[in-house]
C-alpha positions in Angstrom: 0.0 0.0 0.0 1.4 3.4 -0.9 2.1 6.1 1.6 -0.9 8.3 2.3 -1.3 11.7 4.0 -1.4 11.5 7.8 -4.8 10.7 9.3 -5.9 13.5 11.6 -7.2 10.9 14.1 -3.8 9.2 14.5 -1.5 10.0 17.4 1.0 12.0 15.5 -1.4 14.0 13.2 -0.6 17.6 12.6 -1.7 19.7 15.5 -3.6 22.1 13.3 -5.6 19.4 11.4 -8.8 20.3 13.1 -8.6 23.9 12.1 -8.1 23.3 8.3 -10.6 25.6 6.6 -11.1 23.3 3.6 -10.5 19.6 4.6 -10.5 16.9 1.9 -14.1 15.9 1.2 -15.7 19.1 2.3 -18.3 20.7 0.1 -18.2 24.2 -1.4 -20.8 25.3 1.2 -18.7 23.9 4.0 -15.6 25.8 2.7 -17.5 29.1 2.4 -19.0 28.7 5.9 -15.6 27.9 7.3 -13.8 30.9 5.9 -16.1 34.0 5.9 -14.5 36.8 4.0 -15.2 40.4 3.0 -15.5 43.7 5.0 -19.2 43.1 5.9 -18.4 39.9 7.8 -18.9 40.4 11.5 -17.5 37.1 12.9 -15.3 36.8 16.0 -12.2 34.6 16.0 -14.0 32.2 18.3 -16.9 32.0 16.0 -14.7 31.4 12.9 -12.9 28.7 14.8 -16.2 27.0 15.6 -17.3 27.2 12.0 -14.0 25.6 10.9 -14.4 22.8 13.4 -18.0 22.2 12.3 -16.9 22.1 8.7 -14.1 19.6 9.5 -16.6 17.4 11.4 -19.1 17.4 8.5 -16.3 16.5 6.1 -15.2 13.6 8.4 -18.8 12.3 8.6 -19.0 12.4 4.8 -15.8 10.3 4.5 -17.2 7.8 7.0 -20.5 7.3 5.3 -20.8 3.8 3.6 -20.8 3.9 -0.1 -23.8 1.7 -0.4 -26.0 -0.3 2.0 -25.0 -3.9 2.9 -21.3 -3.4 2.1 -18.3 -2.9 4.3 -18.7 -0.3 7.0 -16.7 2.9 6.8 -15.6 2.8 10.4 -16.4 -0.7 11.7 -14.6 -0.3 15.1 -15.7 3.2 15.8 -16.5 2.3 19.4 -13.0 0.9 19.8 -11.3 4.1 18.5 -7.8 4.5 20.0 -5.4 7.3 19.6 -2.5 5.1 18.6 -0.1 5.1 15.6 -1.4 3.0 12.8 0.4 1.3 10.0 -2.2 2.1 7.4 -4.2 5.0 6.2 -7.8 4.5 5.0 -8.4 6.0 1.6 -11.5 6.5 -0.5 -10.8 5.6 -4.1 -13.3 5.2 -6.9 -15.2 1.9 -6.8 -15.9 0.5 -10.3 -19.3 -0.8 -11.3 -17.9 -4.4 -11.2 -16.4 -3.9 -7.7 -19.6 -2.4 -6.4 -21.6 -5.2 -7.8 -19.3 -7.8 -6.2 -19.5 -6.1 -2.9 -23.3 -5.8 -2.9 -23.7 -9.4 -4.0 -21.0 -11.2 -2.1 -20.2 -9.1 1.0 -23.2 -10.5 3.0 -21.8 -14.0 2.2 -18.0 -13.6 2.4 -17.4 -10.3 4.1 -17.1 -9.2 7.7 -16.4 -6.0 9.5 -13.7 -5.8 12.2 -15.8 -4.3 15.0 -14.0 -5.8 18.0 -17.3 -7.0 19.4 -17.1 -10.8 19.0 -14.6 -13.7 18.7 -14.8 -15.3 15.3 -15.5 -19.0 15.0 -13.0 -19.7 12.2 -14.0 -23.4 12.0 -17.6 -22.3 11.2 -16.6 -19.4 9.0 -14.4 -21.6 6.8 -16.2 -25.0 7.1 -13.4 -26.6 9.1 -10.5 -25.6 6.8 -7.2 -24.5 8.3 -7.0 -20.8 8.1 -4.2 -18.3 7.3 -4.5 -14.6 7.9 -3.3 -12.2 5.2 -2.9 -8.6 6.2 -3.0 -6.1 3.3 -3.9 -7.6 0.0 -4.1 -4.6 -2.3 -6.3 -5.4 -5.3 -6.4 -9.1 -4.3 -4.9 -10.7 -7.4 -2.3 -12.7 -5.5 -4.8 -13.6 -2.8 -7.3 -14.9 -5.3 -4.6 -17.0 -7.1 -3.4 -18.5 -3.8 -7.0 -19.4 -2.9 -7.6 -21.0 -6.3 -4.3 -22.9 -6.1 -4.9 -24.2 -2.6 -8.6 -24.7 -2.0 -7.9 -26.8 1.1 -6.7 -23.6 3.0 -8.9 -20.8 4.1 -7.7 -17.3 3.7 -8.9 -14.5 6.0 -7.8 -11.4 4.0 -7.8 -8.1 5.8 -7.6 -4.6 4.2 -9.3 -1.2 4.4 -9.4 -0.4 0.7 -12.9 -0.7 -0.6 -12.0 -1.1 -4.3 -9.6 -3.9 -3.4 -12.2 -5.6 -1.3 -14.7 -5.6 -4.1 -12.0 -6.7 -6.6 -10.9 -9.7 -4.5 -14.5 -10.9 -4.0 -15.1 -10.7 -7.7 -11.9 -12.6 -8.6 -12.6 -15.3 -6.0 -16.2 -15.7 -7.3 -15.0 -15.8 -10.9 -12.5 -18.6 -10.1 -15.1 -20.5 -8.1 -13.1 -20.2 -4.9 -15.1 -20.5 -1.7 -12.2 -20.4 0.7 -11.7 -16.6 0.9 -13.3 -14.3 3.5 -12.7 -10.6 3.3 -12.3 -8.6 6.6 -12.7 -4.8 6.6 -10.8 -2.8 9.2 -7.9 -2.7 11.6 -5.9 -5.9 11.8 -4.7 -5.0 15.3 -8.2 -5.1 16.6 -8.8 -8.4 14.8 -5.7 -10.0 16.4 -6.3 -8.6 19.9 -10.1 -9.0 20.3 -11.6 -11.3 17.6 -9.4 -14.3 17.2 -9.2 -17.2 19.6 -5.8 -18.5 21.0 -4.0 -20.8 18.5 -6.7 -20.5 15.9 -4.6 -19.5 12.9 -2.3 -21.8 10.8 -0.3 -18.9 9.4 0.1 -15.2 8.8 1.0 -13.5 5.5 2.2 -9.9 5.2 3.2 -9.2 1.6 4.7 -5.8 0.6 3.4 -3.7 3.5 3.8 0.0 3.3 7.5 0.6 4.0 7.0 4.1 5.4 10.4 5.1 4.1 10.8 8.4 5.9 12.6 8.0 9.2 10.0 9.9 11.2 7.4 7.4 10.0 9.3 4.2 10.8 7.2 3.9 13.9 4.2 3.2 11.6 5.7 0.1 10.1 3.6 -3.0 10.8 6.3 -5.5 11.7 7.3 -4.4 15.2 7.8 -6.3 18.5 4.4 -5.2 19.9 2.7 -6.5 16.7 4.4 -9.9 17.1 3.3 -10.0 20.7 -0.3 -9.9 19.4 0.4 -12.4 16.6 2.1 -15.2 18.6 -0.9 -16.2 20.9 -3.3 -16.6 18.0 -1.0 -18.8 15.9 -0.8 -22.6 16.3 2.6 -24.0 17.2 4.6 -24.4 14.0 2.5 -21.9 12.1 4.5 -19.8 9.7 4.7 -16.0 9.6 5.6 -15.2 6.0 6.6 -11.6 5.1 7.9 -10.2 1.8 9.1 -6.8 0.9 11.2 -5.1 -1.8 12.3 -2.3 0.5 15.8 -3.3 1.7 15.8 -1.3 4.9 12.4 -2.7 5.9 13.6 -6.2 5.1 16.5 -5.7 7.5 14.2 -4.4 10.2 11.8 -7.4 9.7 14.7 -9.8 10.0 16.0 -8.1 13.1 12.6 -7.9 14.8 11.5 -11.5 14.0 14.9 -12.9 14.9 14.9 -11.2 18.3 11.4 -12.4 19.3 11.4 -15.4 21.5 8.2 -16.9 20.1 9.5 -17.2 16.5 12.3 -19.2 14.8 13.8 -18.6 11.4 13.1 -21.5 9.0 16.1 -20.4 6.9 19.1 -22.6 7.8 21.5 -19.6 7.6 19.3 -17.4 9.7 18.7 -15.0 6.8 16.2 -14.6 4.1 14.3 -17.5 2.4 13.7 -18.2 -1.3 10.3 -17.2 -2.5 8.0 -20.2 -1.9 6.2 -21.5 -4.9 2.8 -20.8 -3.4 3.4 -17.0 -3.3 2.6 -15.6 -6.7 4.8 -13.1 -8.5 2.5 -10.1 -8.4 2.3 -7.3 -10.9 3.6 -4.9 -8.3 6.5 -7.2 -7.5 7.3 -7.5 -11.2 7.5 -3.7 -11.6 9.9 -3.5 -8.7 12.1 -6.3 -10.1 12.2 -4.4 -13.5 13.5 -1.4 -11.6 16.2 -3.5 -10.0 14.6 -3.9 -6.6 15.5 -7.0 -4.6 12.6 -8.9 -3.0 13.2 -10.6 0.3 11.0 -13.3 1.8 11.1 -14.1 5.5 9.6 -17.3 6.9 9.5 -17.7 10.7 7.8 -20.5 12.6 5.8 -19.9 15.8 7.6 -21.9 18.6 
């Protein structure tokens, strides 16, 4: 996922975010109300600040409104909101007609919102299949291919990007795959509150946002605290499989995973692993290879 502008609700958002006179998503009426101009205007500074705050709140609500009924919620864990640094930034991109049709038709069957209000019964959700969790699937092409290649494994695929959710559902349906479930929301809430101990047979994190700027490194997903959440929900021997084409992030992943007492490197030399045959070569990865990027795979077993 590409780097996005800072989310004003995150812990390190700009201090003046709430006073932006024309936030993204605001209407022309909001903007004019937020910034009265002209010599005839008799508005105090406090009143102007209140107008700007109201405009920002209206814009925020617009961004949070679901695109259509019956689909993924815009803010599924609103009641669990936390002022913590997140590794992702929700973004509202255009949903194509095909993606919307897939969401409207298949979300009630194969989709779920991460609301933090229940513990998932994965055996029921996947008809008894072993289940791997995939965090961040982009447009879903690789996920759909892995599901089709291995129908005996369930894939719980998590992302916050609505077009990608619709695209994955459509691809799985077209391939006749019934072993994919799409989860919408924050993977941290899913791991912490909605998965039973030792319920997962694996975790896949492919090409997460590298957050290349030094001040954003704290937003990277693979951190000791994240692995602390992952370890209890994995079965002994389950594999954590990460892949990245960003060399500094690969080095951090290797360091963090190696240092964690609940994980052991499956590579005999203690380094990176060859790309497993089950992980497809994605279009994104191919573009990186064409530019001379080196892709690193890391496979660590839960001990």
